[in-house]
C-alpha positions as CSV (number, residue, x, y, z in Angstrom):
1,X,-0.1,-0.1,-0.1
2,X,1.3,3.6,-0.6
3,X,2.3,5.6,2.1
4,X,2.2,9.3,2.4
5,X,5.3,10.9,3.9
6,X,5.8,13.6,1.9
7,X,4.5,12.2,-1.3
8,X,6.3,14.0,-4.5
9,X,4.1,15.4,-6.9
10,X,3.8,13.3,-10.2
11,X,4.3,14.8,-13.6
12,X,1.1,14.9,-15.6
13,X,0.0,12.7,-18.6
14,X,-1.5,14.1,-21.6
15,X,-4.1,11.9,-21.6
16,X,-5.3,12.9,-18.2
17,X,-4.9,16.6,-19.0
18,X,-7.4,16.2,-21.7
19,X,-9.8,13.9,-19.4
20,X,-9.7,16.8,-16.7
21,X,-10.0,19.6,-18.9
22,X,-12.5,18.4,-21.4
23,X,-14.8,16.1,-19.4
24,X,-18.1,18.0,-18.4
25,X,-18.8,18.4,-14.9
26,X,-22.3,18.1,-13.3
27,X,-23.4,20.4,-11.0
28,X,-21.8,20.2,-7.8
29,X,-24.5,18.9,-4.8
30,X,-24.4,20.3,-1.3
31,X,-24.2,18.2,1.5
32,X,-23.8,18.3,5.3
33,X,-20.2,16.9,5.1
34,X,-16.4,18.7,4.2
35,X,-14.8,16.2,1.6
36,X,-11.1,16.4,0.9
37,X,-8.5,14.1,-1.0
38,X,-5.4,12.7,-1.0
39,X,-3.1,12.5,-3.9
40,X,-3.8,8.6,-4.4
41,X,-7.3,9.0,-5.8
42,X,-6.0,10.6,-9.1
43,X,-5.3,8.3,-11.9
44,X,-1.4,7.7,-12.2
45,X,0.7,10.5,-13.7
46,X,-1.9,13.5,-12.4
47,X,0.3,16.4,-11.7
48,X,-0.7,18.5,-8.5
49,X,-2.4,21.2,-10.5
50,X,-4.8,18.9,-12.6
51,X,-5.5,17.2,-9.4
52,X,-6.6,20.3,-7.6
53,X,-8.7,21.6,-10.5
54,X,-10.4,18.8,-11.0
55,X,-11.3,18.0,-7.1
56,X,-12.2,21.9,-6.9
57,X,-14.7,21.5,-10.1
58,X,-16.5,18.5,-8.1
59,X,-17.1,20.3,-4.9
60,X,-14.0,18.9,-3.1
61,X,-12.9,21.9,-0.4
62,X,-9.6,20.2,0.8
63,X,-6.4,18.5,0.1
64,X,-4.7,16.3,3.1
65,X,-1.2,15.6,3.6
66,X,0.6,18.1,1.5
67,X,3.3,20.4,3.0
68,X,4.0,23.9,2.8
69,X,5.8,24.0,-0.7
70,X,2.3,22.9,-2.1
71,X,-0.2,25.1,-0.1
72,X,0.0,27.9,-2.5
73,X,-1.2,25.6,-5.3
74,X,-4.2,24.3,-3.4
75,X,-5.1,27.7,-2.6
76,X,-5.1,28.8,-5.9
77,X,-8.1,26.3,-6.6
78,X,-9.7,27.1,-3.6
79,X,-8.8,24.1,-1.4
80,X,-7.8,24.1,2.1
81,X,-4.8,22.3,3.0
82,X,-6.8,20.1,5.4
83,X,-3.9,17.9,7.2
84,X,-0.1,19.0,7.7
85,X,1.7,16.0,6.8
86,X,4.2,13.6,8.5
87,X,7.2,15.2,10.3
88,X,6.4,17.3,13.4
89,X,4.2,14.6,14.7
90,X,7.0,11.8,14.1
91,X,6.8,9.0,11.6
92,X,4.7,5.8,11.7
93,X,6.9,3.9,13.3
94,X,8.7,6.2,15.4
95,X,6.5,8.6,17.1
96,X,5.3,9.8,20.4
97,X,5.3,6.8,22.3
98,X,9.4,6.8,22.7
99,X,10.2,9.3,25.3
100,X,13.8,9.4,23.8
101,X,12.0,11.3,20.6
102,X,10.0,14.1,22.9
103,X,12.9,16.5,22.9
104,X,13.4,16.4,19.3
105,X,9.9,16.1,18.3
106,X,8.1,18.8,20.7
107,X,9.8,22.1,19.2
108,X,8.8,20.6,15.7
109,X,5.1,20.3,16.9
110,X,5.2,23.8,18.5
111,X,6.6,25.2,14.9
112,X,3.9,23.2,13.0
113,X,1.2,24.8,15.1
114,X,2.4,28.0,14.7
115,X,3.1,27.5,10.9
116,X,-0.5,25.8,10.7
117,X,-2.2,29.0,12.2
118,X,-0.5,31.5,9.7
119,X,-1.7,29.5,6.6
120,X,-4.9,28.1,7.3
121,X,-4.4,24.5,8.1
122,X,-6.8,23.1,10.6
123,X,-5.1,19.9,11.3
124,X,-1.5,18.2,12.2
125,X,-0.9,14.3,11.7
126,X,0.7,12.5,14.5
127,X,1.0,8.8,15.1
128,X,1.5,6.5,18.2
129,X,4.9,4.9,16.8
130,X,5.7,1.2,16.6
131,X,5.8,-1.0,19.7
132,X,9.2,-2.5,19.3
133,X,8.6,-4.5,22.4
134,X,7.0,-1.8,24.4
135,X,3.8,-2.6,26.3
136,X,0.9,-0.9,25.3
137,X,0.2,0.8,28.5
138,X,3.8,2.4,28.9
139,X,3.1,3.8,25.3
140,X,-0.1,5.2,26.0
141,X,1.7,7.2,28.9
142,X,4.1,8.2,27.2
143,X,1.8,9.7,24.3
144,X,-0.3,11.4,26.9
145,X,2.7,12.8,28.3
146,X,3.8,14.3,25.2
147,X,0.1,15.8,24.0
148,X,-0.1,17.1,27.5
149,X,3.0,19.3,26.5
150,X,1.8,20.5,23.4
151,X,-2.2,20.8,23.9
152,X,-2.1,24.4,25.5
153,X,-0.6,25.7,22.2
154,X,-2.7,23.9,20.1
155,X,-5.7,25.1,21.8
156,X,-4.3,28.7,21.8
157,X,-4.0,28.7,18.1
158,X,-7.2,26.7,17.2
159,X,-5.0,23.6,15.7
160,X,-6.1,20.2,16.2
161,X,-3.8,17.4,16.5
162,X,-4.5,14.0,14.9
163,X,-2.9,10.9,16.1
164,X,-4.1,8.1,13.3
165,X,-5.4,5.1,13.7
166,X,-4.0,2.1,11.8
167,X,-4.0,-1.6,11.3
168,X,-1.1,-4.0,12.5
169,X,-2.5,-6.6,10.4
170,X,-2.1,-6.1,6.9
171,X,-0.1,-2.8,6.4
172,X,1.7,-1.7,9.5
173,X,3.0,-4.4,11.6
174,X,3.6,-3.8,15.4
175,X,1.9,-0.1,15.1
176,X,0.7,0.5,18.6
177,X,-2.6,2.5,18.2
178,X,-4.0,-0.6,16.2
179,X,-7.6,-0.6,18.2
180,X,-9.9,2.1,19.1
181,X,-10.0,1.6,22.7
182,X,-6.2,2.4,23.2
183,X,-6.7,5.7,21.2
184,X,-9.6,6.5,23.1
185,X,-7.6,6.0,26.3
186,X,-5.1,8.3,25.5
187,X,-7.7,10.8,24.0
188,X,-9.7,10.8,27.5
189,X,-6.4,11.4,29.6
190,X,-5.4,14.4,27.2
191,X,-8.9,15.9,27.4
192,X,-8.2,18.5,24.8
193,X,-10.8,20.0,22.3
194,X,-7.3,20.0,20.4
195,X,-6.2,16.7,20.3
196,X,-8.4,13.7,18.3
197,X,-8.3,10.6,16.8
198,X,-7.7,10.3,12.9
199,X,-10.2,7.8,12.1
200,X,-9.3,5.7,8.8
201,X,-12.4,3.9,8.4
202,X,-10.4,1.3,6.1
203,X,-7.3,0.6,8.9
204,X,-10.8,0.6,11.7
205,X,-12.5,-2.3,9.5
206,X,-9.8,-4.5,9.6
207,X,-8.7,-4.4,13.1
208,X,-12.0,-3.8,15.2
209,X,-14.9,-3.6,12.6
210,X,-18.0,-2.3,14.1
211,X,-17.6,0.6,12.2
212,X,-20.7,2.7,12.7
213,X,-21.1,1.8,16.3
214,X,-17.6,2.8,17.3
215,X,-18.0,6.1,15.4
216,X,-21.2,6.7,17.3
217,X,-19.8,5.8,20.6
218,X,-16.6,7.9,20.4
219,X,-17.3,11.0,17.9
220,X,-16.4,13.2,20.8
221,X,-12.6,12.1,20.3
222,X,-12.4,11.8,16.4
223,X,-11.3,14.9,14.6
224,X,-10.8,13.4,10.8
225,X,-11.9,10.7,8.9
226,X,-10.3,8.6,6.0
227,X,-11.9,6.5,3.7
228,X,-10.7,3.2,1.7
229,X,-12.3,0.2,0.5
230,X,-11.7,-3.0,2.0
231,X,-10.1,-5.4,1.1
232,X,-7.1,-3.6,-0.7
233,X,-7.6,0.2,0.0
234,X,-9.4,0.7,-3.5
235,X,-12.7,2.3,-4.5
236,X,-15.4,2.9,-1.9
237,X,-18.3,1.5,-4.0
238,X,-19.7,-1.8,-3.9
239,X,-17.0,-3.6,-5.1
240,X,-15.5,-3.9,-1.2
241,X,-17.2,-4.7,1.8
242,X,-18.1,-1.7,3.7
243,X,-21.3,0.2,3.3
244,X,-20.2,3.7,2.8
245,X,-23.5,5.3,2.1
246,X,-24.7,4.0,5.6
247,X,-21.1,5.2,7.4
248,X,-21.7,8.6,5.6
249,X,-25.1,9.1,6.8
250,X,-24.0,8.1,10.2
251,X,-21.2,10.6,10.6
252,X,-23.6,13.4,9.1
253,X,-26.5,12.5,11.6
254,X,-23.9,12.9,14.5
255,X,-23.4,16.5,13.6
256,X,-19.6,16.2,12.5
257,X,-18.2,19.5,11.4
258,X,-14.8,18.4,10.6
259,X,-13.3,16.8,7.4
260,X,-13.7,13.7,5.6
261,X,-10.6,12.9,3.4
262,X,-11.0,10.3,0.6
263,X,-7.6,8.1,0.9
264,X,-8.3,5.3,-1.6
265,X,-6.4,4.7,-4.6
266,X,-8.8,3.0,-7.7
267,X,-8.3,-0.6,-8.5
268,X,-6.5,-1.6,-11.6
269,X,-8.8,-1.0,-14.7
270,X,-11.1,1.5,-12.9
271,X,-11.7,5.1,-14.3
272,X,-10.4,7.8,-11.5
273,X,-12.5,10.2,-12.1
274,X,-15.3,8.3,-12.4
275,X,-14.4,6.8,-8.9
276,X,-13.9,9.9,-7.6
277,X,-17.5,11.2,-8.6
278,X,-19.0,8.3,-6.9
279,X,-16.8,8.8,-3.7
280,X,-18.0,12.3,-3.3
281,X,-21.6,11.1,-4.4
282,X,-21.6,8.7,-1.7
283,X,-20.5,11.3,1.4
284,X,-23.0,13.9,0.1
285,X,-25.8,13.4,2.4
């Protein structure tokens, strides 16, 4: 599976450029959920500009996990940089559960909070880190300690730090925050409106399932969503096992006001534009 840490922008192909420029776009429907994208939803070879242009034309309002160098392009097309990319919050494998990294990560997080505030970036991603033999309880204590050090700054600036919930079964072996109960425990102990869970529905399905019940039970601790079909993290239509229309309706009915980021990659042979339109339609509730 592709990962996102500072993904490079890919060169555009002439064919996709023609599709983006010439395909008629239907009137954008309004919905209760604010939808954003990641780079993987576009066809291979799509430039950042073509992706932004297409996303904006379809009613998408944000773009996740792009760094400062790309923010001017996003804003040119009216897209919010919805999630600061990995870096200040550590990496998937080495992050907040390791006390020896706190001295390095804390100033990076403070700097990112300030930069996000100035540039209108509402969220910063972070991770638990891998276990590497560490007990889950110890890792939770360490994550709580770090987040308690930075939460007042995040609250002051109105920036939400989002710790991602990932699966350790298929994609991220040994990752510590691989069950919702662990993450909710950390969130409750930090108890800040600016420290939340990035609830990745694909990963959650693999590890805990019971998606809608868990979202309903824990919505107060969730600050951002990612989508992806299971198995394979492909299109979110009826080619996979999750009922995304029901999930979208449930999230909207809870009065959720954050962003839902589409983070799937179209299956081989699928038309990326058609898949994105379909994903947007599913979440327009």
